[in-house]
N, C-alpha and C positions, 0 to 999 in steps of 0.2 A: 388555301389549298394549292394555289398556283405556286407560291413560294416554296411550299413543302415539296411539290413534285420537282421543281427546278433544282432544289437543294439535293434531292435524291439522285437526279440525273447527273448533275455536276459531280456529286460524290462518287457515283459509279464510274463515270468517265475518268476521274482522278485515279480510282483503283485500277482501271484497265491500263491507263498510261503508266502507272507505277509498276504493274506486272510486266508490261512490255519493256520498260527500262531495265527492270531486274533481269528479265530473260536475255535482253540484248547484252547487258554488261557481263552477265555470267558466261554467255556464249563466247563473247569476245575474249574474255579472260581465259576460258578453256582453250580457245583456238590459239591464243598466244602461247599458252603452256604447251599445247601440242606442237606448235612450231619450234618452241625451245627444245622440247623433247626430241623432235626429229633432228634438229641441229646437233643435239648432244649425241644422238645415236650415230650420226655420220662421223662426229668427232671420235667416238669410241671405236668405230670401225677403222678409222685412220690409225689410231693408236695400236690396234691389234695388227693391222697390216705392217706397220713399222716394226713391231716386235717380231712378227714372222720373218720380215726381211732381215732383221739382225741375225736370227738363227740361220737363215738360208745363206747369208753372206759368210757367216762363221764357218759353216760346213764347206762351202765352196772354197774359202780361203785355206782351210786346213787340208783339203784334198790337193789343191795346187801346191801347198807348201811341202807336203810329203813327196809329191812328184818331183818338185825341184830338188829336195834333199837327195833323191835317188839319182836323178839325171843330171842335175846341175845346169839344166837348160834355162837361159835367161828369160825365155818366154813364159816358162812356168813361174819364175820369180815375179815377173810383171803381173801375171794372173793372180797370184795370192795377194800381192800388194793392192791390186785394184779391188779385190773382194774385201780385204780388210778396210780399205778406204770407204767402200760402200757401207760396210757394217758400221763404221764410226758415223757416217753421214745419217744413216737411218736412226742410230741411237740419238743423235743430236735433235733430229726432227721429233722423235718420240718424247724427248725431254721438253722440247718447246711446246708440244701439244698438251703435256700434263702440267705445265707450269701454272696454269690457272684453271679453275673449275671446282666442282663440288668434291671430286675425288683426287684433287691434285696432290694433296699432302702425302697420301699413302702410295699412290702409283709413282709419283715423281721421286720419292725417296727410294723406291725399289729400282727405278732406272738409274739413280745415282750409284747404288750398290752394284748394279750390272755394269755401269761404266767403269768402276774400279776393277771388276773381274776382267773386263775386256782389255783394259789398259795393262793389267798383269799378263794377260795372254799375249798381247802384242809385244811387250817387253821380252817375254820368254821366247817368242818367235825370232826376235832380233838376235837373241843370244844363241839360239840353235843355228841360225843362218851364219853367224860369225864363226861358230865352231865348225860348221861345214866348210867354210872357206879356209879356215886355218888348219884343221886336222882331217879334213876329208869326211867321207860319209861315215866312217867308224866313229869319229869324234861326235858327230851329230847323233848317231844311234846311242852312244853311251850317255849323252846328255838327256835324250828322250827317255831312256830306260830309267835314269835316276830321278826324273821329274814326274810327279803324279799328273800326267797329261790328261788321262781319261777322267780322273776325278775333277779336274779343273773345268773341262768341257761340260761335265755333268752339272756342275754348279751353275754354269751359265745357262744351260738348257732349263734347269729347274727354276731359276730366277725368271727367265723369260716366260716359261709356261705358267708360273704363278701370276705374272702380270696379265697374261692373256685370259686366264681363268677368272681373275677378279673383274676384268673388263666385261667378260661374257656374263658374269653374275650381275653386274650393273645393268647390262642390256636387258636381262630378264626382268629385273625390278622396274626398269623404265617401261618395258612392254606392259607390265601389269598396271602401272600408273596410267599409261595412255589408254588402256581399255577402260579403266575406271572413269577417266575423264570423259571419254566418248559416251559411256552409259549415262553419266551424270548429265551431260549436255543434252542427250536425247530425252531423258526423263524431264528435265526442267523445261525444255522447249515444248514437249507434248503437253505437260500439265499446264503450262502458261497459256498455250493456245486454247486448250479445252476450257479453262476457267474464263478466259476472255470471251469465248463464244457464248458461254452461259450468261455472263454479265451483259453482253451486248443484246442477247435475247430478252433479258429482263428489262433493259433500258428501252427496247422497242415496245414492249408491253406497256411500260409506264407512259411513254410518249403517246401511244394509241389511246390509252385511258384518259390522258390529259386532253387530247384533242376532242374526245367526246364530251368531256366536262366543259370545255371551252365553247363548244357549239350550244350546249344548254344555256351557258351563261350569256352568250350572244343574243339568244332569243329573249331571255329575261331582260337584257339591257335594251333591246328594241322597244319592248313594252314600257319600260321605265322612261325611255326617251320621249315616247309619245305623250305620256303624262307630264313630263318635264317641259315639253314645248308649250303647253298651255300656261304653265306657271311662269315660263320665261316671258311670254307675251304680256302677261299681267305685270310682271316686274319691270319690263321694258318701259311701259307707260309711266310707271312711278319714277323710273330713272330719268326719263325725258324731262319730267317736271322738276326733279331735283337738279338736273344739269342746267336747266334754265336759270334757276336761282343761284347756282354756283358760279355761272358765268358773270352774273351781276356782281357777286362778291369779289371775284377775281379781278374784274375791271376796276373796282374801287381800290383793291390792294395794289394793282399795277400803277394807278395814279399816285398813290401814297409813296410807293417805292421810287417812282421817278422823281417825285419831289425831294425825297431823301437823298437820292443820287446827285441831284443838282446842287443841293446844299453842301454835300461832301466835296463835290468838284470845285464849288466856289471857295470853300474853306481851303482846299489844297492850293488853288491859284493864289489866294491871299497870302498863305504861308510862303509859297515859292517866290512871291514878289518882294518879300521883306529882305533888306540888305543884311540885317543881323543874322547870326548863325543860330539856328533853332534845332534843338535836339528833343525829341519825344522819347522818354525813358520809361521803363517798367519800374515796378516797386523794388525790384532787385538791382536797379541802376544799370540795366542793359539797354542799349540804344535800340529803339524799334522803328523810328522814322527820323529823317533829316530833311533839310531844305537844300537847294542847290548851292547856297552860299557856303555851306560847310565844305562841300567838295571843292569849290573854287578857292577857298582860303587855305584849307589844309593839304590839298593835293592827294588825299586818300580816295580810293575807289569806294563805291557804295558797299560792295561785299566785304571790304576791310573795316567797315565801321558798324554796319547793321548787325545786331545780335552780339556785339562786343561790349565789354564793360565800359562805362563812360569815363572812368579814371584812366583808361588807356589814352584818351584824347585830351582830357582836362586834368591838370595836376596843380595842386596848391603848392606854394613855396615851402610848406612845412615838411615835405618829403613824400616819398612813395606811399600811397594808400591814404594820405591825409584827406584827399578830395572825397574818396568813397566814404570815409568815416564821417566827415562833415555833412555830406548830402544824405547819408543813411539816417543820421540823427534827425535832420530836418524832415525827412519823409516820414519817419516814425512819429514825430510830434505834430506833423501836419502844418508846419510853419514855413514861411517863405524866406528865401535868401536874396538879398538885393545888392547888386553891384559889388560882388566879392572879387578881389584881385586873384588871378590865377594865370597859368600858362597853357596855351594851346599847343599840343604836340603835333607838328606837321610831318608829312611823309619824308621830307628832306632831312629831318632830324633837328632843325633849328626851332626852339620854342618861341611862341609869339605871346606877348603880354596881352591879357584880356581882362574884361570884367564880366562876370557871369551872374545871372539871376536864376533862381529855382522857384517854380510855382507848382506846388503839389496839386494833383487832380483828385477830386473826391467823388465817390459814388455811394450815396446813402451813408454819409458820415465815415466812410472808410477811404483811406488813401490807396488808389489803385495804380498810380503812376505819377508822372510829372512832366513839366515842360521846362527846359533849360534854354535861356536866351543868352547869347554871347555877343559882347561888343569888343571890338579891338580897342586897346588902351589908347592908341594914337588918335583914333577917330573920336573917342569919348573926350579926350583932352581938348581937341579942337572945338568940339561941340560946347 
């Protein structure tokens, strides 16, 4: 019952946390989208302002141009040039604003078309001014009369108005998206909080019910403990008697183990005191123990010999692997090898002539390992 309630409580808390995470992630995403929408709205307003500025500069420049054509005043000429320069600057800014973004392809292409119209308009203005300077005001009037000036300005106005209308249409769409996002966020947060409050209330009820059950279980446990105490006292008396007998047995085992440890220590001291090189090997011909004479003669460290194949240290004249083959056959047949000539590989690299003997170790008629004794050939010859 305890595990069941804990599982339910943990499961409900997991659901509550999952809902909170979902609400948080959704809200953050909607906020990010709202921020992006607000940035895009500001960007769209900038594009509209630049487009309006293009038209305003065009009208101001045309007015100053006509004044200059009538008066020939250089101040009017400077005024229309300044207005046209501002118009080109606003157009470049509008192109830069629409170079990237969701609507960049359509709007940017329209600004490129508008750029061509404005360029044609500026080129025509230069032609009119040149005619005014060469042929006077009559030459400029004739050129204006022959050129579809009004139609050209109308095309520029229509192109600019089309850009502004499209941007305003985009603004309306974004406004609808922003409202939908706000409503979605409000609904998700409200529903998430409501569901979480319901789940938390249910968790509180489960915990309250669990506490009541635990109190009943505690009372039952107290009664069981009282009965158990009597049984424990009886069992303790039995354990005391058993413990006394066990101490006697442990004392006997301790004496036996001490005797065995002394025997093993004496055996090790005897092996270490022998001048001959002694290798204790496994059935697989891996070195398991050595005496100090091996280290003194070979120059190897214990870690470089222990757990290594014996034929790495002792090699027969027959070639590499011959020692392993010979000893493996002897171990398999359970026979001894006495005073066999071989070479001891030292750490310096120079082999030393030796005579080795192999005595297999048996355990219940099975060979479990062996002892290899090694004599230096020079010492053996002197002996």
